[in-house]
C-alpha positions, 0 to 999 in steps of 0.5 A: 510734641515738644515742651521745654518743661517736659522730658518724654520718651518711648520706652520698653518696660517689663509688664505682665509675665515679664514681657517687655512692652511699650510705654510713653513716659513723660516727666517734668524737666524741673527738680524732683521729687514728684508723684507718679501717674499711670495713664490707661488709654481708652479703647482707641488705643495708644494714640496721640490724644492719650499721650497729650494727657500724659504730657499734661500730667508732666507739665503739672509736676508728675511723672506719667507712664502710659503703657501700650496695652495692645503692644503684644498683639500689634507692636508696630500697628497704628492705634486704630489697627491695634485697637481693632485687633485687640477688640477682635480678640475680646480686649485685654485680659484683666490679669494681664492688664493688672500686670502691665499697670503694675509694671508701669507703677513699679517703673515709675516709683523706682525712678530717682525722681519719684517721691514714692506715691502713685496714682492711676487714671483711665478713660472709657474702658480704661476707667474700668481698668483703673478701678480694677487696678486700684483693687489689685495694686497699692496705689495712693489714688485712682481716677475713674473717668466714665468707666463702664461695666464696673458694676454690670455685665456688658450687653450681649452684642458688646465686642469686649469680653468683660465681667463686672469687677465690683466684687473686688471693691473690698480690696480697694485701698485708696480713695476714688475720684469718679467723673461721669456724664449724666447723658452717658449710657455706659455707664448710665447714671443708675450704674454710677449710683449703684457703684456709689452705694456699694462703695458707701456700704463698704466704707470706701472713700470716694467722690463722684461727680456727674455732669449735666449735658455731657455724655461719654468721652466728654474729655476727648477734645477731638470728638463731638462728645467733647464738653469744654465746661465739664472737661475744664471742671473735671481737670480741676478736680483731678489735679486737686485730688492728685495734689492731696494724694500724691504730693 
């Protein structure tokens, strides 16, 4: 995954409880300073697809760190195996997630090239986790890509032990960009509307976009759910948002 414009490493950094966890760290090879982005991977885990997202941010002038949220459960496992182990245990506990994301943020803004500003972005389960993180940590911007169960309880058959996090929205201290598929079921359009209404009621700055003809995971280039037009427009909105908030 070489790129002359990007420097990348697999690193260990302190996460929740002072535990050392793995992360994929990519940053521009060019001059500093630059803003920072914590990338929260989807449920399939710490995989090449999400590393490519971190690379993409680095190519656009940001330092990016993707923490391996399943490192404690499966430090040397494949992404599929690690994800299966995490799923069998109900997923990542919210308090640990916030600690790991907070550790990633602290690492990024402490680097010599940092301009001190930080954002967080997550996809799928990571969208909910990004929203939760922004309600708990001093980020300057958050992007929620089709994160479910922010507002509503998961169905009984859902494998993850999740609870809604909308009650924490009053603590949100940064703007939110939300990107959703109009054909998605988790979150369905009415759940997105509920979140939109609650953030409006609270006076929280947010900008939501829903794409017709797109369902869940429309950014995922390796999946049948990929929708090129929606993904292209979504990326343009992400970079414009971070340019305003993290420069």
